[in-house]
N, C-alpha and C positions, 0 to 999 in steps of 0.2 A: 842438325835439326832445323827444319824450315821455320822461318819466322811467321808469326801470325799476321795475316793481312790486317791493316788498320782501316777502319771505316772513316770516310771523310767526316769532317766536323758537322756538316749539315745533316748527315745521316744520323750521327750520334745525337744531335739536338732533337731531331724528329723522333728518334726512338725514345728519348727521355720524356718528351711531351706525351707520346702515346702511352708510355708506362704510367706516367702520373695520372693521365686521364682514366686509364683502366683501373688504377688503384682507387681514385676518387669515386668512380662508378661503382666499384665493388663495395666500398664503404657506404655509399648512399643506398645501395640495395639492401645491405645488411641492416642499416638504420631503419629503412622503410619497413622491413619485415620483422624487426625486433619488437619486443613487448612494450617498449617505452614510447611508442608513437604518441604524438600529442592528441590525435583523435581518440586513442584508447583512454587517455587520461581524462579527457573532458566529457566523453560520452557517458551519460548515466547508465548504470547497469539495469538490466531488465528487472521488473518487479517480481515478487514471488507469487503473485496471483492470489494472495490470501484475501478473504472477505472480512471487512471490518465495519464498525459503526463510526460515523463521523460525529464527534462530540463537541458541543459548544459549552460544556460544563467546566466549572472551575474545580479546584482541589477539594472543595467541600460538597461537590455534587450539585451545586446550584447552577441554573442555566445563566451563563454570563453572555453567551453569544447565541441568540435564537437562530441565526443564520451564520454558518462558518464560511469565510471567504476562501476561494481557491485562486492561487496565483498562476500567472503565465509561466514563470520560471522559478527555479530554486531560489529561495530567499527573496523572491521578487516582490515589488510593491504594486504592480499592476494586477488588479483583480479581473479574472476572466469569467468567473461564475461564483455563485454561493449556493450552499445546500443547507436545508434545515437540520438542526440538531437531531441526531438519531438516524440520519440517512445511512442506508446500507450502501457500501461501495467496495470496489475491487482495487487492490494496489497493483498498478501496471508498470511502475518504474520507481527506482529508489536512488537517492543520492545523500548519503549520510543520514541525518535525522529527518530529512525531507522526503516525502513520499508523493508520487503522482497517483491520483485516484480517479476512477471512473464511477460515477454514481449508478446505482442499480434501482433506486427508488425515484419515482416522480420523473420530472424532466431530465433529460440527459445533460450531465455536466462533467467536465474533466479539468483537472488542474492540480497544482502542487500545494501541499499543506504540511506543516510541521507535525511530526508524529505524536506530539502532545495531544492532538485532537483526534487520534485514532484509538479505537478500543477493539482489541482482538479477542478478548474474552467477554462474553455477554451473559445475561441472566435470562432464564426462561420463566415467563410469568403468564399464567392464563387468566381468564375472567373470574370475577367474583361469583359466588362467595368463597370458593376454595383457593383461588389463585394458582391452582395446579396447571402447569402447561399442558396443552393438548398434544401430547407426544405419542407418536406411533412408532414402535409397537407397544409401549407400556406406560406405566404411571411414574411420574417424577415429582419430587417435592417442589413447592413453589420457590422460585428464585434459584433453581439449579444452574450452576455455571456450565457454559459450553462454548465451543468454537463453531463458527459457521463454515461448513465445508462446500456448500454449493446451493444453487437455486433449483427447487423442484417445480412441479407443475401445480396449477391451481392455487397460486399464491402461497406456496409452502417453501420452507428452507430445510436443507439437510444439515443436521447438526450432530456434533459428538460431544458428549458430556465430559467435563474435566473431573475425573475421578480415578481411583485406583483401578477400577474395572469400568472403563468407559463404555457408554452405550451410544449407538448411532441410530438415528431415525429422523422423522420429519415432524416439523411443527409449523403452524401458521405463522406468517411473517409478523403478525401483530403480537405474537408471544415472545418475540426476541427483543429484549430491552437492554439498556446499559446498566440499570440499577435493579436491585431486588424489590419486591413489593413492600409497601408501607401503608398500613391501614386496611380496613375491611373492604374497601373498593378495589384493592389490588393495584392502586397507582403507586408511583414512586415517592409521593409526598412532596415533590418539589415543583411540579409543573402540571397544569391542567391537561395539556395535550397528551400526557402519558397515562392519565387516569382513564380507566374504562368507562366510568360514568361522568367524567368531566368535572369532578369536584377537586378543590385545591386545599391541601392540608397545610397547616403552619406548624 
């Protein structure tokens, strides 16, 4: 049986180096393509696009922050903008309990805010004396709860009621509130800016 020819030591060393390099390259490629990349871990996921009201109210419904600060980063301390309490906004990114929002009312503003300040369920409240929301295509009770689905034309919002048999339709932007009506003027009883006639109840 013929003996197997032996490679010179230099050739063996070169082959070993090449094999090691190939192995490292393969491992590096697998790591780069794997789901655990650092970029995947730190990049915030895309927002769900839902429409919300930005709230400056405390747990008792009182206005604690007339203007809610938006941060440059998640849990950041640098404020890049502020929006008035009750501003309609869209969630464009999410990272845990922090949400990046883009305002849809007034001047354009974008930044991160704790979801404590966001309200996904709103109340539909129309003008006095009935307080019934101006809902098309039908009549709703004052303070009916709903979610905002989108922005319509002519200053309207597309909403869907929160009920066993939900209804979908359009209401004026002014009829979308955080709180139900309180008092004959259909305001929420806590802040004059939300009262249709500008009165303030105590």
